[in-house]
Each structure stands twice: as structure tokens, then as C-alpha cells.
C-alpha positions as CSV (number, residue, x, y, z in Angstrom):
1,M,-36.2,57.3,23.6
2,E,-36.9,59.3,20.4
3,L,-34.4,60.7,18.0
4,K,-35.2,63.5,15.5
5,G,-32.9,64.8,12.8
6,V,-31.8,64.8,9.2
7,V,-30.6,61.6,7.6
8,K,-27.1,62.4,6.3
9,S,-25.8,58.9,5.5
10,I,-27.3,55.5,4.9
11,K,-24.9,52.6,5.2
12,T,-25.6,49.0,4.4
13,K,-23.4,45.9,5.2
14,E,-23.8,42.4,4.0
15,W,-23.7,39.8,6.8
16,Q,-24.4,36.1,6.3
17,G,-26.2,36.8,3.0
18,K,-28.4,39.4,4.5
19,T,-28.4,43.3,4.4
20,M,-28.0,45.3,7.6
21,Y,-29.0,48.9,7.7
22,N,-27.5,51.9,9.6
23,L,-28.5,55.6,9.5
24,G,-26.2,58.5,10.2
25,V,-28.5,61.2,11.6
26,A,-27.6,64.9,12.2
27,T,-29.4,66.3,15.1
28,A,-29.8,70.0,16.2
29,D,-28.0,69.4,19.5
30,S,-24.8,67.7,18.2
31,D,-22.1,68.5,15.6
32,R,-21.5,64.8,15.0
33,L,-23.7,62.2,13.3
34,T,-25.6,59.8,15.5
35,W,-25.4,56.3,14.1
36,V,-28.4,54.1,14.6
37,G,-28.6,50.4,13.5
38,F,-31.8,49.0,12.2
39,G,-30.5,45.4,11.7
40,L,-32.3,43.6,8.8
41,N,-35.2,46.2,8.8
42,N,-34.8,48.7,5.9
43,P,-35.8,52.1,7.4
44,G,-37.1,53.2,4.0
45,V,-35.9,56.7,4.1
46,R,-33.6,58.8,1.8
47,E,-30.7,61.1,2.6
48,E,-31.7,64.6,3.6
49,S,-35.1,63.3,5.0
50,V,-36.1,64.9,8.3
51,V,-37.1,61.9,10.4
52,S,-38.0,60.8,13.9
53,F,-38.0,57.4,15.4
54,D,-37.7,55.4,18.6
55,Y,-34.5,53.8,19.6
56,K,-32.7,52.2,22.5
57,E,-29.1,51.5,23.5
58,N,-28.1,47.9,23.5
59,D,-25.7,46.1,25.9
60,K,-22.7,47.0,23.8
61,G,-23.5,50.7,23.7
62,Y,-24.9,50.8,20.2
63,F,-28.1,52.6,19.3
64,V,-30.8,50.3,17.8
65,G,-33.7,51.9,16.0
66,N,-37.3,50.8,15.6
67,A,-38.1,50.8,11.9
68,K,-41.8,50.6,12.6
69,S,-41.7,53.9,14.5
70,I,-40.0,56.0,11.7
71,K,-41.9,59.1,10.8
72,V,-40.8,61.3,7.8
73,H,-41.5,65.0,8.4
74,K,-41.9,66.3,4.9
75,D,-43.0,69.8,5.7
76,E,-40.3,70.6,8.2
77,A,-37.1,72.2,7.2
78,P,-33.9,70.5,8.4
79,P,-32.3,71.9,11.5
80,A,-29.8,74.6,10.9
81,P,-26.2,73.2,10.8
82,T,-24.0,74.0,13.7
83,P,-21.0,76.3,12.9
84,R,-18.8,73.2,12.8
85,Q,-21.1,71.3,10.3
86,A,-21.3,74.5,8.1
87,A,-17.5,74.8,8.1
88,S,-17.0,71.2,7.1
89,G,-19.5,71.5,4.3
90,G,-22.0,69.2,6.0
91,G,-25.0,71.0,4.5
92,G,-25.6,68.4,1.9
93,G,-28.5,68.9,-0.3
94,F,-29.4,68.6,-4.0
95,Q,-26.7,70.9,-5.3
96,D,-23.9,69.0,-3.4
97,R,-25.1,65.6,-4.7
98,Q,-25.6,67.0,-8.2
99,A,-22.0,68.4,-8.3
100,S,-20.6,65.1,-6.9
101,I,-22.5,63.1,-9.6
102,T,-21.4,65.5,-12.3
103,L,-17.8,65.3,-11.1
104,Q,-17.9,61.5,-11.1
105,T,-19.3,61.5,-14.7
106,A,-16.6,63.9,-15.8
107,F,-13.9,61.6,-14.4
108,K,-15.5,58.6,-16.1
109,V,-15.7,60.4,-19.5
110,A,-12.2,61.9,-19.0
111,T,-10.7,58.4,-18.3
112,E,-12.4,56.9,-21.4
113,Q,-11.1,59.8,-23.5
114,A,-7.6,59.5,-22.1
115,N,-7.7,55.7,-22.8
116,G,-8.8,56.4,-26.3
117,L,-5.8,58.7,-26.8
118,L,-3.6,55.9,-25.3
119,A,-5.0,53.4,-27.7
120,S,-4.6,55.7,-30.7
121,G,-1.0,56.4,-29.8
122,L,-1.6,60.1,-29.4
123,F,-0.7,60.0,-25.7
124,K,2.4,57.9,-25.1
125,P,3.6,57.3,-21.6
126,A,7.2,56.3,-21.1
127,A,7.7,52.6,-20.7
128,N,11.4,52.2,-19.8
129,S,12.6,52.7,-16.3
130,K,10.5,52.5,-13.1
131,A,10.9,56.2,-12.6
132,A,9.8,56.8,-16.2
133,K,6.7,54.6,-15.7
134,A,5.9,56.5,-12.4
135,A,6.2,59.8,-14.3
136,A,4.0,58.4,-17.0
137,I,1.3,57.4,-14.6
138,D,1.5,60.8,-13.0
139,A,1.2,62.4,-16.4
140,Y,-1.7,60.2,-17.2
141,F,-3.7,61.1,-14.1
142,A,-2.8,64.8,-14.5
143,F,-4.1,64.6,-18.0
144,V,-7.3,62.9,-16.8
145,D,-7.7,65.5,-14.1
146,Q,-7.3,68.3,-16.6
147,I,-9.9,66.8,-19.0
148,A,-12.3,66.0,-16.0
149,A,-12.0,69.6,-14.7
150,R,-12.9,71.0,-18.1
151,L,-15.8,68.5,-18.6
152,H,-17.1,69.2,-15.1
153,G,-17.1,72.9,-15.8
154,N,-18.9,72.3,-19.0
155,F,-21.5,69.9,-17.4
156,M,-22.2,72.3,-14.5
157,H,-22.3,75.4,-16.5
158,P,-23.3,74.6,-20.1
159,E,-24.1,78.2,-20.9
160,N,-20.4,79.1,-20.4
161,F,-19.3,76.1,-22.6
162,E,-21.3,77.4,-25.5
163,V,-20.0,81.0,-25.1
164,R,-16.4,79.7,-24.8
165,V,-16.6,77.5,-27.9
166,L,-18.1,80.3,-30.0
167,E,-15.5,82.8,-28.8
168,Q,-12.7,80.4,-29.5
169,S,-13.9,79.6,-33.0
170,G,-13.8,83.2,-33.9
171,D,-14.3,82.4,-37.6
172,D,-16.4,85.2,-39.2
173,D,-16.5,83.3,-42.4
174,T,-18.4,80.3,-40.9
175,E,-21.6,81.3,-42.7
176,E,-19.8,81.5,-45.9
177,Q,-18.4,77.9,-45.4
178,V,-21.8,76.5,-44.7
179,T,-23.6,78.2,-47.6
180,K,-20.9,77.8,-50.2
181,T,-21.6,74.8,-52.5
182,D,-18.5,74.7,-54.7
183,G,-20.5,73.5,-57.7
184,F,-22.6,71.0,-55.8
185,E,-26.0,70.7,-57.3
186,D,-29.3,69.3,-55.8
187,E,-29.5,66.7,-58.5
188,D,-26.3,65.2,-57.1
189,L,-28.3,64.0,-54.0
190,P,-29.1,60.3,-54.0
191,F,-32.7,60.9,-52.7
């Protein structure tokens, strides 16, 4: 049998020191992913690739793909998502991955910044009772979420970040501060 669709997920599993490969493929005739195992054979495809390959059903009812038969259809558009896939956000694509990567980066940076505030003593969670510790943990994560949301917005829309910073600064005398030397002369420079 042949299966054709869009690779939506690639899963690997370590088994006895070897890597096993499975593909989750979205087909035009189903609103669920069809999972196909390739055993130790790396299918060599990426997510969002339109592929076709031969497969069979084994004795246990699992689909087993033939890695040698895989064809990547570069010039074909992926099949249109079913209404259920569209409602669940199953469209995937570059923008979804980019937003996900950017959000992960924002959380990493936010956690580092919050940890820096903890280390400096500027952010002090309560340390007394169990309830106070739980509240402090909730406050910490709320704080990380707040920083991450701001960073994510800045990362995804840098043009808005620049406008917001310039509007918030609101100092009309910035130029004066930059050009004012307060008696500083060029001969005072060490080079």
C-alpha cells in the first residue's frame, strides 16, 4: 500500500542502544495523524514535507514503512487541512515553529533574568511557611511569565519594541545630554 501526506511529527525512541523512527503523517482523507514506524531506518525527511511511501500493516496492527520507497514531493502544496485540523491549529508551518522557538527563547531569557533578580536580592520570595513558599513560587512563575510575554512580543515584533521604548523615554532633551560635554576636552582622552 502507498501513503501520501504531510509529515507533521517525527518521533524517535532509543531501544537497546539504537534509535527507532516513527512519522506522524497528515493525509487528505483523515483528520488524525497516521503513525508509521520505520524501525532503525531513518526516513530522512523533515516536518512539513509532502511525502509518499510504501507501507504494510504488521501482525500487531502497526503500520511499518519502507524507507527506501520514500519520495519527497517538493513542488506540491500540502493538502488543505480538514475543518477539524484547522480548528485545532494543525496547520503547522514556518510561522508556527518560529513563534514556538521565539516563545521558548523568551522563557529561557526570562528565567535567567528572574534568577538574576533573585541572586541580587531584588526579588525576594517568602521563605517561612509552606503556604508562603507556594505563594512565592507562584509569584516567581507569574513574574517569569510576565517577562517572557514582554520578551516574546519584542522578539516577534521588534519594530513595536523600538517605537514603545522611544515613546516611553519621552525625553526631549536627550540630544542635549548627548552633546553636552560639561567641560570635557578632547585632550583628556587617553588615545
